[in-house]
C-alpha positions in Angstrom: 15.5 47.5 21.8 14.6 49.9 24.7 14.7 47.1 27.1 18.2 46.1 26.4 19.3 49.8 27.0 17.9 49.8 30.4 19.5 46.7 31.7 23.0 47.9 30.7 22.5 50.9 32.7 24.3 50.6 36.3 22.8 52.4 39.3 24.5 55.8 40.4 26.6 55.5 43.5 26.8 58.2 46.1 30.1 60.4 46.4 29.1 61.4 50.2 32.1 60.2 52.2 29.8 59.8 55.1 28.0 57.1 53.4 31.0 54.8 53.2 32.9 55.9 56.4 30.7 53.7 58.7 27.2 53.6 60.2 25.0 56.5 60.2 25.3 59.3 62.7 23.0 59.2 65.7 20.0 61.0 66.0 20.2 64.7 67.1 23.9 64.7 66.1 25.0 66.6 62.9 26.3 64.7 60.2 30.3 64.6 60.1 30.8 66.4 63.7 33.4 65.4 66.3 32.6 63.3 69.4 31.1 65.3 72.3 33.6 64.2 74.8 37.4 63.0 75.1 38.1 59.4 74.0 38.4 56.9 76.8 41.9 56.8 78.4 43.2 60.3 77.2 43.6 63.5 79.2 41.1 66.4 78.4 43.9 68.8 78.3 47.0 68.9 75.7 50.5 68.2 76.9 53.4 70.8 76.7 54.4 72.0 73.3 58.2 71.4 72.8 60.2 74.5 72.0 61.0 75.1 68.4 64.5 74.1 67.6 66.8 77.1 66.8 67.7 77.9 63.3 71.2 76.6 62.3 72.4 80.1 61.8 71.4 81.3 65.2 73.1 78.3 66.9 76.3 79.1 65.0 76.3 82.6 66.2 75.6 81.5 69.9 78.6 79.1 69.7 80.8 81.8 68.2 79.8 84.3 71.2 80.6 81.7 73.7 83.9 80.7 72.2 84.7 84.5 72.2 83.9 84.9 75.8 85.8 81.7 76.7 88.9 82.9 74.7 88.7 86.3 76.6 88.5 84.6 80.0 91.4 82.5 79.2 93.6 85.4 78.1 92.7 87.3 81.4 93.5 84.2 83.5 96.8 83.9 81.5 97.6 87.6 82.4 96.6 87.2 85.9 98.7 84.1 86.2 101.8 86.0 84.8 101.4 88.9 87.1 101.0 86.5 90.1 104.2 84.6 89.1 106.0 88.0 88.7 104.9 89.0 92.1 105.9 85.7 93.6 109.5 86.1 92.1 109.9 89.5 93.7 108.7 88.1 97.0 111.1 85.1 96.8 114.0 87.6 95.9 113.2 89.8 98.9 112.7 86.9 101.1 116.0 85.6 100.2 117.8 88.8 100.7 116.0 89.2 104.2 117.3 85.7 105.1 120.8 86.5 104.0 121.1 89.7 106.2 119.5 87.6 109.1 122.1 85.1 108.5 124.8 87.7 108.4 123.7 89.2 111.6 123.1 85.9 113.4 126.6 85.0 112.4 127.9 88.2 113.6 129.9 88.9 110.6 130.2 92.7 111.1 130.6 92.5 114.9 134.2 91.4 115.0 135.0 94.1 112.5 133.3 96.8 114.4 135.1 95.6 117.7 138.5 95.6 116.0 138.1 99.1 114.5 137.1 100.8 117.7 139.8 99.0 119.7 142.2 100.1 117.0 141.0 103.7 117.1 141.3 103.8 120.9 144.9 102.4 120.8 145.8 104.9 118.3 144.5 107.8 120.2 146.2 106.6 123.4 149.5 106.2 121.6 149.0 109.8 120.2 148.4 111.1 123.6 151.6 109.4 125.3 154.2 109.6 122.5 157.3 111.1 123.9 158.3 114.5 122.7 162.0 113.4 121.9 160.9 111.4 119.0 159.1 114.2 117.0 156.0 113.8 119.0 153.9 116.4 117.0 154.4 114.4 113.8 153.8 111.1 115.3 150.6 112.5 117.0 149.4 113.9 113.7 149.8 110.6 112.0 148.2 108.7 114.8 145.2 110.9 114.6 144.9 110.6 111.0 144.9 106.9 111.4 142.2 107.3 114.2 140.1 109.4 111.7 140.3 106.8 109.1 139.1 104.1 111.6 136.3 106.5 112.5 135.2 106.7 108.9 135.2 103.0 108.6 133.1 102.6 111.7 130.6 105.1 110.2 130.4 103.2 107.0 129.5 100.1 109.2 126.7 102.2 110.8 128.6 103.1 114.0 128.6 106.5 115.6 131.2 107.8 118.2 130.0 108.8 121.8 132.2 111.6 122.7 130.6 113.7 125.6 131.9 117.3 126.2 133.0 118.3 129.7 130.1 119.7 131.8 127.1 117.7 130.2 124.9 115.5 132.5 126.1 112.0 132.7 124.0 109.3 130.9 124.4 106.0 132.6 123.1 104.2 129.5 126.0 105.8 127.3 128.6 106.8 129.8 130.9 104.6 132.1 132.4 106.3 135.2 135.9 105.1 135.6 137.2 108.0 137.8 135.9 110.9 139.9 137.2 114.5 140.5 136.0 116.8 143.2 134.3 120.1 142.3 133.4 123.1 144.4 130.7 124.1 142.0 127.4 122.4 142.8 126.2 123.1 139.3 128.9 120.8 138.0 128.0 117.9 140.2 127.3 114.6 138.4 128.5 116.0 135.1 131.3 114.8 132.8 134.6 116.1 134.0 136.7 114.6 131.4 136.5 112.1 128.5 139.0 109.4 129.0 137.8 107.2 126.0 135.3 107.5 123.3 132.2 105.3 123.2 130.4 103.7 120.2 126.8 103.1 119.4 124.6 101.8 116.4 123.3 104.5 114.2 120.1 102.8 113.2 118.9 101.3 116.6 120.7 103.8 119.0 122.1 100.5 120.9 125.3 101.2 122.8 128.0 99.0 121.6 130.6 100.4 124.0 130.0 103.2 126.5 132.3 106.3 126.8 134.5 106.2 129.7 134.6 109.4 131.8 135.7 111.1 134.9 132.7 112.3 137.0 132.5 115.5 138.9 131.6 115.2 142.5 130.5 118.2 144.4 132.5 118.9 147.7 132.1 121.9 150.0 135.2 123.9 150.4 137.0 123.3 153.5 137.1 126.2 156.1 140.6 127.8 156.4 
């Protein structure tokens, strides 16, 4: 009976993983250690470690921040565009007004009016000075002078001033036209205005003479000996 119990017993197997993993370790190398060098065909240094992917909540926050900045930039751009468009409209209106004024100046729309007005005024003044006394001259003169004053007001509204030099002032060739001369024994009065024969006219803004004043000029002459 003891012999049959011995034959039924199986030999005990080892649980050491190294015993079934392959051939035994080399002499001098501890059991279960890593190889001493890198494997054939691989680099000795590890490659770059890829960055960790952002968490979903962080990515959503970044996207929201970017969208907010883009929206602010869009609003600012729209406001700047609107202001630029408003400035362009103002510039266009001013340009159109300047062109209109230039066109009016080129066309000479005001010049004929000014010419007619100053000619009318001179005619009225001349009639007032030459009206015969037998036809109630004082009243006619007063009426004609009132018409001349109205014409002067119209000229002033058109930007035209009257040139009316007083007697004794120095002659200005740019503003006075000598149409007659009168002798004077006073050397101080030489080359001065003796009498205003007709008013002149000039532009108020530019000072340009439209029509010079017609005058009688004083010329010095020594008194003849008796």
